C-alpha positions in Angstrom: -29.7 17.8 15.6 -27.2 16.3 18.0 -26.5 19.8 19.5 -30.0 20.1 20.8 -29.3 17.5 23.5 -29.0 19.8 26.6 -27.5 22.4 24.3 -24.2 20.6 24.1 -22.4 20.3 20.8 -21.5 16.8 19.7 -18.5 15.2 17.9 -17.5 12.0 16.3 -13.8 11.5 16.9 -11.3 9.4 14.9 -8.3 9.0 17.2 -5.2 7.0 18.1 -1.9 7.4 20.0 -1.1 9.8 22.8 -2.4 12.8 20.9 -5.7 11.1 20.5 -6.0 10.4 24.2 -5.0 13.9 25.3 -7.2 15.7 22.7 -10.2 13.5 23.6 -9.7 14.6 27.2 -9.8 18.3 26.1 -13.1 17.8 24.2 -14.7 16.3 27.3 -13.3 19.0 29.6 -14.6 21.7 27.2 -18.1 20.3 27.3 -18.2 18.6 23.9 -20.4 15.5 23.9 -18.4 12.7 22.1 -21.1 10.4 20.6 -18.6 8.0 19.0 -14.9 7.2 18.9 -13.3 5.4 16.0 -9.9 4.0 16.7 -7.5 1.3 15.5 -6.8 -2.2 16.6 -3.2 -2.2 17.8 -0.7 -3.8 15.4 1.0 -6.7 17.3 4.2 -6.1 15.2 4.5 -2.4 16.2 6.2 -1.2 19.4 3.4 0.3 21.4 4.6 2.9 23.9 1.7 5.3 23.7 -1.7 5.5 25.4 -4.8 3.6 24.3 -7.7 5.5 22.9 -9.9 2.4 23.3 -9.1 2.1 27.0 -9.7 5.8 27.5 -13.1 5.6 25.8 -14.0 2.6 27.8 -13.0 4.3 31.1 -15.1 7.3 30.3 -18.2 5.5 29.0 -17.8 6.7 25.4 -19.1 4.3 22.6 -16.1 3.3 20.4 -15.5 1.0 17.5 -12.3 -0.4 16.0 -13.0 -1.1 12.3 -10.2 -2.8 10.3 -11.3 -1.4 6.9 -10.4 1.9 5.3 -13.2 4.5 6.0 -13.3 5.1 2.2 -14.7 1.6 1.8 -16.8 1.3 4.9 -20.5 2.1 4.1 -21.6 0.9 7.5 -19.4 3.5 9.2 -20.7 6.2 6.9 -24.3 5.3 7.8 -23.6 5.2 11.5 -21.9 8.6 11.5 -24.7 10.1 9.4 -27.3 8.8 11.9 -25.4 10.6 14.8 -25.6 14.0 13.0 -22.4 15.3 14.6 -21.6 19.0 14.8 -17.9 18.3 14.5 -15.7 15.5 13.2 -12.2 15.4 14.6 -9.2 13.4 13.6 -6.4 13.1 16.2 -3.6 11.0 14.8 -6.0 8.6 13.1 -4.0 6.7 10.4 -6.5 6.8 7.5 -7.6 9.6 5.3 -11.3 10.3 5.8 -13.4 10.6 2.6 -15.2 13.8 1.6 -18.5 11.9 1.9 -17.7 11.4 5.6 -16.3 14.9 6.3 -19.5 16.5 4.9 -21.6 15.0 7.6 -20.3 17.4 10.3 -22.5 20.5 10.3 -19.7 22.7 11.8 -16.8 21.2 10.0 -14.2 18.4 10.1 -10.8 19.1 11.6 -7.4 17.3 11.9 -4.6 17.8 14.4 -1.3 17.4 12.5 2.2 17.2 14.1 4.0 19.9 12.2 3.8 23.6 11.4 1.9 23.3 8.1 2.4 23.7 5.3 5.8 22.1 6.2 6.0 18.4 6.6 2.6 17.4 5.3 2.0 13.6 5.1 3.3 10.8 7.4 5.6 10.7 10.4 6.3 14.5 10.5 8.2 14.4 13.8 10.6 11.7 12.5 11.2 13.4 9.2 11.8 16.8 10.9 14.6 15.2 13.1 16.0 13.3 10.2 16.3 16.5 8.2 18.0 18.3 11.0 15.2 20.8 11.8 15.5 22.8 15.0 11.8 23.4 15.6 8.4 22.0 14.8 4.8 22.3 16.2 1.2 21.3 15.6 -1.5 22.6 13.4 -5.3 22.2 13.6 -6.7 22.4 10.1 -9.9 21.7 8.2 -9.9 18.4 6.4 -10.3 18.3 2.6 -9.8 15.5 0.0 -6.0 16.1 -0.1 -3.9 15.2 2.9 -3.1 18.0 5.3 -4.1 20.6 2.7 -7.1 22.3 4.2 -7.3 25.8 5.7 -5.4 26.4 9.0 -7.6 27.0 12.1 -5.0 27.1 14.8 -1.3 26.6 15.2 1.1 26.2 18.2 4.1 28.3 18.8 7.3 26.7 17.5 8.5 23.8 19.7 12.3 23.5 20.0 14.0 20.3 18.7 17.2 20.3 20.8 20.4 18.8 19.2 20.1 15.6 21.2 16.3 15.2 21.2 15.0 11.8 20.0 11.7 11.3 18.2 10.1 10.1 21.4 11.2 13.2 23.3 10.0 15.6 20.6 6.7 13.7 20.3 6.1 14.2 24.0 6.4 18.0 23.4 4.1 17.7 20.4 1.4 15.9 22.5 1.4 18.8 25.0 1.3 21.4 22.2 -1.7 19.6 20.6 -3.5 19.6 23.9 -2.9 23.3 24.5 -3.7 24.3 21.0 -7.1 22.5 21.0 -7.9 23.8 24.5 -7.3 27.4 23.4 -9.2 27.3 20.1 -12.2 25.2 21.1 -14.2 28.0 22.8 -14.1 30.0 19.5 -15.0 26.9 17.5 -18.1 26.3 19.7 -19.2 29.9 19.2 -18.6 29.6 15.4 -16.1 32.4 15.5 -13.1 30.5 14.2 -10.8 32.3 11.8 -9.1 30.4 9.0 -6.1 31.1 6.9 -4.8 29.6 3.7 -2.6 26.5 3.8 0.0 27.6 1.2 1.1 24.2 -0.1 3.6 25.7 -2.5 5.6 26.9 0.5 5.6 23.6 2.3 6.8 20.0 1.9 5.3 16.5 1.8 6.8 13.2 3.1 5.5 9.6 3.1 5.5 6.9 5.7 8.6 5.1 7.0 9.4 1.4 7.5 11.9 -0.3 9.8 14.2 -1.1 6.8 14.4 2.7 6.1 16.6 2.8 9.2 19.6 1.2 7.5 22.6 3.4 8.0 24.5 4.6 4.9 28.0 5.2 6.4 29.0 7.3 3.4 26.8 10.0 4.8 28.1 12.7 7.2 28.3 12.0 11.0 25.5 14.6 11.5 23.2 12.8 9.1 23.9 9.4 10.7 23.3 10.9 14.1 20.0 12.5 12.9 18.9 9.1 11.6 19.6 7.6 15.0 17.6 10.3 16.8 14.7 10.0 14.4 14.2 6.3 15.0 15.9 5.7 18.4 14.8 2.6 20.3 13.0 1.5 22.4 10.1 3.6 21.0 11.1 3.1 17.4 12.9 0.3 15.5 16.3 2.0 15.5 19.1 2.9 13.0 20.8 -0.3 12.1 23.8 -1.6 10.2 25.4 -4.9 9.2 28.7 -6.4 10.3 29.9 -9.9 9.7 26.5 -10.7 8.2 24.7 -9.7 11.4 22.3 -6.9 12.1 23.2 -4.4 14.8 21.0 -1.5 16.1 22.3 1.7 17.7 20.7 2.1 21.1 22.4 5.2 22.3 25.0 7.4 20.6 26.5 10.9 20.6 28.5 12.9 18.0 32.2 12.2 18.5 35.4 14.1 18.1 38.7 12.8 16.6 41.9 12.1 18.5 45.0 10.7 17.0 43.8 7.2 17.8 40.4 7.6 16.3 41.3 9.1 13.0 40.3 6.5 10.3 42.3 5.0 7.6 41.3 6.3 4.1 38.2 4.5 2.9 37.4 2.9 6.2 33.7 3.3 7.0 31.2 1.6 9.4 31.6 0.1 12.8 35.0 0.0 14.5 36.6 -0.6 18.0 39.1 2.0 19.3 40.4 2.1 22.9 37.6 -0.2 24.0 34.9 2.1 22.5 32.5 1.3 19.7 32.6 4.0 17.0 30.8 4.6 13.7 33.1 6.0 11.0 31.2 8.3 8.5 31.7 9.6 5.0 32.9 13.0 6.1 35.8 11.4 8.1 33.9 12.2 11.4 32.7 9.7 13.9 29.8 9.0 16.2 30.4 7.4 19.6 28.0 4.5 20.1 27.4 4.1 23.8 24.9 1.2 23.4 24.9 -1.3 20.6 22.1 -3.9 20.4 21.7 -7.1 18.5 18.5 -8.1 16.8 17.2 -9.6 20.1 17.7 -6.3 21.9 20.7 -7.6 23.9 23.6 -5.2 24.5 26.7 -6.0 22.5 30.0 -5.4 24.4 33.0 -4.0 22.5 35.1 -7.2 22.9 32.3 -9.3 21.4 31.9 -6.9 18.4 35.7 -6.9 17.9 35.6 -10.7 17.4 32.9 -10.3 14.8 34.8 -7.6 12.9 38.0 -9.6 13.0 36.3 -12.7 11.6 34.6 -10.6 9.0 37.8 -8.9 7.8 39.5 -12.3 7.6 36.7 -14.0 5.6 36.5 -14.4 1.8 34.7 -11.7 -0.2 31.0 -12.2 -0.4 29.5 -13.7 -3.5 27.8 -11.4 -6.0 24.5 -10.2 -4.8 25.1 -10.8 -1.0 25.1 -7.9 1.4 28.7 -7.0 2.4 29.9 -6.4 5.9 29.9 -2.7 6.6 32.9 -2.8 8.9 36.4 -2.0 7.7 37.4 -1.0 4.2 34.4 -1.4 1.9 33.0 -0.3 -1.5 29.9 2.0 -1.5 26.8 -0.1 -1.3 25.0 0.4 -4.7 21.3 0.6 -5.4 20.4 -2.3 -7.6 17.6 -1.8 -10.2 16.0 -4.8 -11.9 14.5 -3.9 -15.3 12.6 -6.6 -17.2 12.3 -5.4 -20.8 15.5 -3.4 -20.5 16.0 -3.3 -24.3 12.5 -2.0 -24.9 11.5 1.6 -25.5 11.2 2.7 -21.8 13.8 0.3 -20.6 16.7 1.5 -22.7 15.9 5.2 -22.2 15.7 4.7 -18.5 19.0 2.8 -18.5 20.7 5.5 -20.5 19.5 8.3 -18.1 20.7 6.4 -15.1 24.1 5.7 -16.5 24.6 9.2 -17.8 23.5 11.2 -14.8 26.0 11.9 -12.0 23.2 11.8 -9.5 22.9 8.0 -10.0 26.5 6.8 -10.0 25.7 4.5 -7.1 23.0 2.7 -9.1 23.5 -0.5 -11.0 21.1 -2.1 -13.5 20.3 -5.8 -14.0 18.1 -6.4 -17.0 16.4 -9.1 -19.0 15.2 -9.0 -22.6 14.9 -11.1 -25.8 17.6 -9.0 -27.5 20.1 -6.2 -26.7 20.0 -4.3 -30.1 19.0 -0.9 -28.6 21.5 -1.3 -25.8 24.3 -2.0 -28.2 23.2 0.8 -30.5 23.9 3.4 -27.8 27.7 4.0 -27.2 27.1 4.9 -23.5 25.0 1.8 -22.8 27.4 -0.4 -24.8 30.4 0.8 -22.7 28.6 -0.3 -19.5 27.1 -3.5 -20.9 28.1 -6.8 -19.2 26.5 -9.9 -20.7 25.5 -12.5 -18.1 25.9 -16.1 -19.3 24.1 -19.2 -18.1 26.9 -20.1 -15.7 26.3 -17.1 -13.5 27.2 -13.5 -13.1 30.4 -11.9 -14.3 33.0 -12.0 -11.6 35.0 -8.9 -12.5 33.8 -5.9 -14.6 33.7 -2.2 -14.6 30.2 -1.8 -16.2 27.0 -1.0 -14.4 24.5 -2.6 -16.9 24.3 -6.4 -16.5 22.2 -8.0 -19.2 20.8 -11.5 -19.6 19.2 -12.6 -22.8 16.0 -14.6 -22.4 12.2 -14.5 -21.8 10.3 -14.2 -18.6 8.9 -17.8 -18.8 12.2 -19.7 -19.3 14.1 -17.4 -17.0 11.7 -17.5 -14.0 14.4 -18.9 -11.6 16.9 -16.2 -12.6 14.2 -13.5 -12.2 13.3 -14.8 -8.7 17.0 -14.6 -7.7 17.3 -11.1 -9.1 14.2 -9.8 -7.3 15.7 -11.2 -4.0 19.0 -9.3 -4.6 17.5 -6.1 -6.0 16.3 -2.9 -4.3 13.8 -1.8 -7.0 11.9 -4.0 -9.5 10.4 -2.6 -12.8 8.6 -5.3 -14.9 8.4 -3.3 -18.2 8.1 -6.3 -20.5 4.8 -6.9 -22.2 2.6 -6.6 -25.3 0.9 -3.2 -25.8 -0.8 -3.0 -29.2 -4.6 -3.1 -30.0 -4.2 -5.2 -33.1 -2.8 -8.0 -30.8 -5.7 -7.5 -28.3 -8.1 -8.4 -31.1 -6.1 -11.0 -33.1 -4.5 -12.9 -30.2 -6.1 -12.1 -26.8 -4.9 -15.2 -25.1 -1.2 -14.1 -25.7 -2.1 -10.8 -24.0 -3.4 -12.7 -21.0 -0.3 -14.9 -20.9 2.2 -12.1 -21.2 0.5 -9.1 -19.6 -1.1 -11.0 -16.7 0.0 -14.6 -16.0 3.7 -13.9 -16.5 3.6 -10.8 -14.2 2.1 -12.5 -11.2 5.2 -14.5 -10.1 7.2 -11.2 -10.2 4.7 -9.4 -8.0 4.6 -12.3 -5.6 8.4 -12.4 -5.4 8.4 -8.7 -4.5 6.0 -9.4 -1.7 8.0 -12.5 -0.5 11.3 -10.6 -0.5 9.9 -7.3 0.6 11.2 -5.4 -2.5 9.9 -2.1 -3.9 7.8 -2.7 -7.1 7.3 0.0 -9.7 4.7 -1.3 -12.0 3.6 0.0 -15.4 -0.1 0.3 -15.5 -1.7 1.8 -18.6 -3.8 4.8 -19.7 -6.1 2.1 -21.2 -7.1 1.0 -17.7 -9.5 3.9 -17.6 -11.6 2.3 -20.4 -14.6 4.4 -21.3 -15.6 7.5 -19.4 -19.1 7.2 -18.2 -20.1 10.0 -20.6 -19.1 7.8 -23.5 -21.3 4.7 -23.4 -22.8 5.1 -26.8 -20.6 4.3 -29.8 -20.9 6.4 -32.9 -22.8 4.3 -35.5 -20.7 2.1 -37.6 -17.3 3.2 -36.2 -16.8 1.5 -32.9 -15.6 4.8 -31.5 -17.1 5.9 -28.2 -17.9 9.6 -28.2 -16.6 11.6 -25.2 -17.5 15.0 -24.0 -14.1 16.7 -24.1 -14.9 18.7 -21.0 -15.4 15.6 -18.8 -12.8 13.1 -20.0 -9.9 14.0 -17.7 -8.8 10.8 -16.0 -8.0 10.8 -12.2 -5.8 8.0 -10.9 -7.7 7.8 -7.6 -11.3 8.6 -8.5 -12.1 7.8 -12.1 -14.3 4.7 -12.6 -12.9 2.0 -14.8 -15.6 0.9 -17.3 -15.0 -1.4 -20.3 -17.0 -2.7 -23.3 -18.8 -6.0 -23.6 -17.1 -9.4 -23.5 -17.4 -9.7 -27.3 -15.1 -6.7 -27.7 -11.7 -8.4 -27.1 -10.0 -5.0 -27.5 -10.5 -4.6 -23.7 -8.5 -7.7 -22.6 -5.3 -5.7 -22.2 -7.0 -3.1 -20.0 -8.7 -5.8 -18.0 -5.5 -7.6 -17.3 -3.8 -4.4 -16.2 -6.7 -3.3 -14.0 -6.7 -6.7 -12.2 -2.9 -6.5 -11.6 -3.3 -3.0 -10.3 -5.9 -4.3 -7.8 -3.8 -7.2 -6.8 -0.7 -5.0 -6.2 -2.8 -2.6 -4.2 -4.2 -5.5 -2.1 -0.7 -6.7 -1.4 0.2 -3.2 -0.3 -2.7 -3.2 2.2 -2.5 -6.7 3.5 1.2 -7.6 3.1 3.0 -4.2 3.2 4.2 -4.3 -0.4 6.0 -1.1 -1.2 4.7 -0.2 -4.7 4.0 2.6 -7.1 1.8 2.2 -10.2 2.4 4.6 -13.1 0.1 5.1 -16.0 1.9 6.3 -19.2 -0.2 8.3 -21.7 1.1 7.8 -25.2 4.8 8.1 -24.7 6.8 8.6 -27.9 10.3 9.4 -28.9 13.4 7.9 -30.5 13.6 4.1 -30.4 9.8 3.7 -29.9 9.8 1.0 -32.7 12.1 -0.4 -35.2 11.3 1.0 -38.7 10.2 -2.1 -40.7 10.0 -2.0 -44.5 6.3 -1.7 -45.1 4.7 -4.2 -47.6 1.8 -3.1 -49.7 -0.4 -5.0 -47.3 0.5 -3.5 -44.0 1.5 0.0 -45.2 -2.2 0.7 -45.7 -2.9 0.1 -42.0 -2.6 2.7 -39.3 -0.4 2.1 -36.2 -1.3 -0.6 -33.7 -0.9 1.2 -30.5 -1.1 4.9 -29.9 -3.7 6.1 -32.3 -6.3 4.0 -30.6 -5.2 4.1 -27.1 -2.1 2.0 -26.5 0.4 3.8 -24.5 3.9 2.4 -24.8 6.2 -0.4 -26.0 6.9 -1.8 -22.6 9.7 -4.1 -23.6 10.1 -7.5 -25.2 11.3 -10.0 -22.5 8.8 -12.6 -23.5 8.7 -14.9 -26.6 5.2 -13.6 -27.5 6.1 -9.9 -26.9 8.5 -9.4 -29.8 8.0 -6.1 -31.7 7.9 -6.7 -35.4 5.6 -7.1 -38.4 2.7 -4.7 -37.9 3.3 -3.8 -34.3 4.5 -0.2 -34.7 2.9 2.9 -33.1 1.3 5.9 -34.7 4.3 8.2 -34.7 6.5 5.5 -36.2 3.9 4.4 -38.7 3.2 7.9 -39.9 6.9 8.7 -40.1 7.5 5.5 -42.1 4.7 6.3 -44.5 6.0 9.9 -45.0 9.5 8.7 -45.7 8.2 6.2 -48.2 5.9 8.7 -49.8 2.9 6.5 -49.0 -0.6 7.3 -47.8 -1.1 8.0 -44.1 -4.1 5.9 -43.1 -6.5 7.4 -40.6 -8.7 4.9 -38.7 -12.3 6.2 -38.6 -11.1 9.5 -39.9 -8.5 10.1 -37.2 -11.1 11.7 -34.9 -9.7 10.1 -31.7 -7.8 12.5 -29.5 -4.8 11.5 -27.4 -2.4 13.3 -25.1 1.1 12.6 -26.1 4.2 12.5 -23.8 7.8 12.8 -24.9 10.0 10.1 -23.6 12.4 12.4 -21.8 9.6 13.9 -19.7 8.3 10.4 -18.9 11.7 9.2 -17.8 12.1 12.3 -15.6 8.9 11.3 -13.7 10.0 7.7 -13.5 13.3 8.6 -12.0 11.6 10.6 -9.3 9.4 7.5 -8.5 12.6 5.3 -8.3 14.3 7.9 -6.0 11.1 8.0 -3.9 12.5 10.8 -1.6 10.7 10.7 1.7 8.6 7.7 0.6 6.4 10.1 -1.3 5.6 7.7 -4.1 5.0 4.6 -2.0 1.5 3.2 -2.4 0.6 5.9 -5.0 -0.8 5.8 -8.5 0.5 8.4 -11.0 -0.7 9.5 -14.4 2.4 10.5 -16.5 1.2 12.4 -19.5 1.8 15.5 -21.5 0.4 19.0 -21.1 -3.1 19.1 -22.5 -2.6 22.6 -24.0 0.5 21.6 -26.1 0.2 17.8 -26.5 -3.4 16.8 -26.9 -4.6 16.5 -30.5 -6.6 14.2 -32.8 -4.8 11.5 -34.9 -5.8 13.5 -38.0 -4.1 16.6 -36.5 -1.1 14.5 -35.7 -0.7 13.3 -39.3 -1.1 16.9 -40.6 1.5 18.1 -38.1 4.0 15.4 -39.0 3.6 16.2 -42.7 4.1 19.9 -42.1 7.1 19.3 -39.9 8.7 17.0 -42.4 8.2 19.5 -45.2 9.6 22.3 -43.1 12.7 20.1 -42.4 13.2 19.2 -46.0 12.9 22.9 -47.1 15.3 24.0 -44.4 17.9 21.4 -45.3 17.6 21.3 -49.1 15.8 24.5 -50.1 12.4 24.8 -51.8 12.0 22.3 -54.6 10.3 24.7 -56.9 12.7 27.6 -56.2 9.9 30.0 -55.5 7.1 29.0 -53.1 9.2 27.5 -50.3 7.1 24.3 -50.5 8.3 20.9 -51.2 7.4 19.9 -54.7 4.0 18.3 -54.5 4.9 15.9 -57.4 7.6 14.4 -55.3 5.8 14.7 -51.9 3.3 11.9 -52.4 2.0 11.3 -48.9 -1.6 12.2 -48.2 -4.2 11.4 -45.6 -6.8 8.7 -46.4 -9.5 7.2 -44.2 -10.5 3.6 -43.3 -13.0 2.1 -40.9 -11.9 0.6 -37.6 -13.0 -2.9 -38.6 -11.0 -2.6 -41.9 -7.9 -1.8 -39.9 -8.3 -4.0 -36.9 -11.0 -6.5 -37.6 -14.1 -7.4 -35.5 -13.8 -6.7 -31.8 -12.6 -3.1 -32.4 -13.8 -0.5 -30.0 -12.2 2.8 -28.9 -12.8 6.0 -27.0 -12.7 9.5 -28.6 -10.4 11.2 -26.1 -8.0 10.5 -23.3 -6.7 13.3 -21.1 -4.7 12.5 -17.9 -5.2 14.4 -14.7 -1.5 15.0 -13.7 -2.0 17.5 -10.9 -1.1 14.9 -8.2 1.9 13.8 -10.2 3.2 17.3 -10.6 2.7 18.3 -7.0 3.9 15.1 -5.2 6.9 14.4 -7.5 7.8 18.0 -8.2 7.6 17.2 -11.9 6.0 18.7 -15.0 6.0 17.8 -18.7 8.3 20.2 -20.6 8.3 19.0 -24.2 5.4 19.9 -26.4 4.1 17.4 -29.0 5.4 19.6 -31.8 8.9 19.8 -30.4 9.1 16.1 -29.7 7.9 15.3 -33.3 10.4 17.8 -34.7 13.3 15.9 -33.0 12.4 12.5 -34.2 11.5 13.7 -37.7 14.7 15.5 -38.1 16.8 12.5 -37.0 14.9 10.0 -39.1 14.8 12.2 -42.3 18.5 12.9 -42.2 19.3 9.2 -41.7 16.8 7.9 -44.3 16.7 9.3 -47.9 13.2 9.6 -49.3 12.0 6.3 -50.8 15.2 4.3 -49.8 13.5 1.9 -47.4 14.0 3.9 -44.1 15.1 0.9 -42.1 
């Protein structure tokens, strides 16, 4: 073992920044033999004001490396650390999570120094977030590393460090560096003796925040003066990019500032927010009618802007014509609130129209506007709320004057590619929800799946990269393919058997395994998986801000239109959910129209019940799925769009129902829907026979019948027996949970449809 060398304990250290330098010094001073240091190559685009771990290692003769890949994917690094047989592994402000396979190589444990008093402020940039949120103290924590970030048992913690009212992030970070040095110095003797005590890291009592980018420093002048001042302190230059604003089309950065107080000359006119000049001083007017005094204002080149120069800019700006639609307005003088612009492709689809309805009905999102594209607007016009906000955009450009917040353009993704590119450039968040999601199409027309669900999506992703826009992309539950325990199909059925205890699907860890090339059923999942990987790669290489979400069998009102079944297609089961499809993701492509056979299992079963026809079960309906009511799905999606603290950036989330109340076989689903329909009819109309309380069997003709997979879908059919989402990460990070059981969701849609459609009348 490494510790046998002169009796000295050894460590492999992952380190960066001032904390890395100072803590490395502590290890050496306390007699730890550092056998390897792993550090970062400095990012040339980042302001580097901190010490160099590489230079420190070189000066002290410590072997060091600077890999550019994530340790999770670096097998050479894993092998090298294993060969060193370290007693300890330490992480001191290293910017990557270390995989469990690496952590397990340290015989005495792996430990991280985190810049907050855990469990508060887990995640990225804890010092900056603490100041931004107005905290008055922080600290450092040495904790054991586990698979989840900053979640392991606490080994040592500093006393609280004060954050004074005018402290900047750099000043607080200097205090944090000293505290990290002292904390490690104090606890290291106990760690060497193996006498370290640990206490639980109670995550439920803490908080989690994601990383920050320079664009996050844009000032919202509708906030209070305290909030604006906290933002300035949290990102104050020259050590950080700075809080910035726009005036006259130019970017200005606050260099130095202080909270101000009003005099008669500084009191603002009503509605006047942003930069202003009063008595030769530069002020920032805030939403609570308070001000901050800006002692140093910088332009983008870092040059100081004098009050008289800024005055000229503001005067020219106020005298200019209003900006065209979609351009950023000047933030000086009277101005409207800057609205968050959401682009939804497939806005008239199932998810799209439910998302739009929630945004427009919730008081929390009054500063959001929606721009949408789809082949039709029938769902939008059917909802009174959406109809009241609907503004149709014509070919000659955007509407000039309107009071609505839902701007709709009719067309498909291919012919409207130029319009889409313009909208991505002008939007804050992009959701490409349009596509084809039905297994029958995967088998009968796989090339259209490739065209719509892959080729048409690439330009949208590339535009988000080019214009640095946040992308929220619908992946699919089907991307998980076949669990490794399900490689042997049941003879003659095409259904892959799954051990129910091992089929939970993890967004970060589950392998993605598909059937052979001859099974065209997997082309949709293959397209989605490749797009997921492309988006992730853009996040790593080009800084794309993205979130992937994987819906599990979302259902609810408006999932499909209710077509009149013909004798031919009424004998077929649904073409999406019963065999693994997850949603109708919109129709903004000429090949993505919903119609004909492309209805999902809840819609198909409901239609067959209303018509008194047989409910057809593919392969006996043995496949199990976890269903998710649309309201629960939209709740999670809104939290992803809000992205408070950047928590959802770069993440993949399963969004699915509760396994206890929403996982069932397709046969059980059919039986449940029949029961709920009969209960509804009995409640509304009374028992048909006047005695038993049961609907008269002679009039209630629907029954369950079975057909093989190939009879329903044709050759190329293949499926898995169960899909269960692991939603623990989704619930924890988004503070979300599914609340609607499958039975309650079905009861809602059955009641609405049954009341609107008399039995046997066509149910359209």
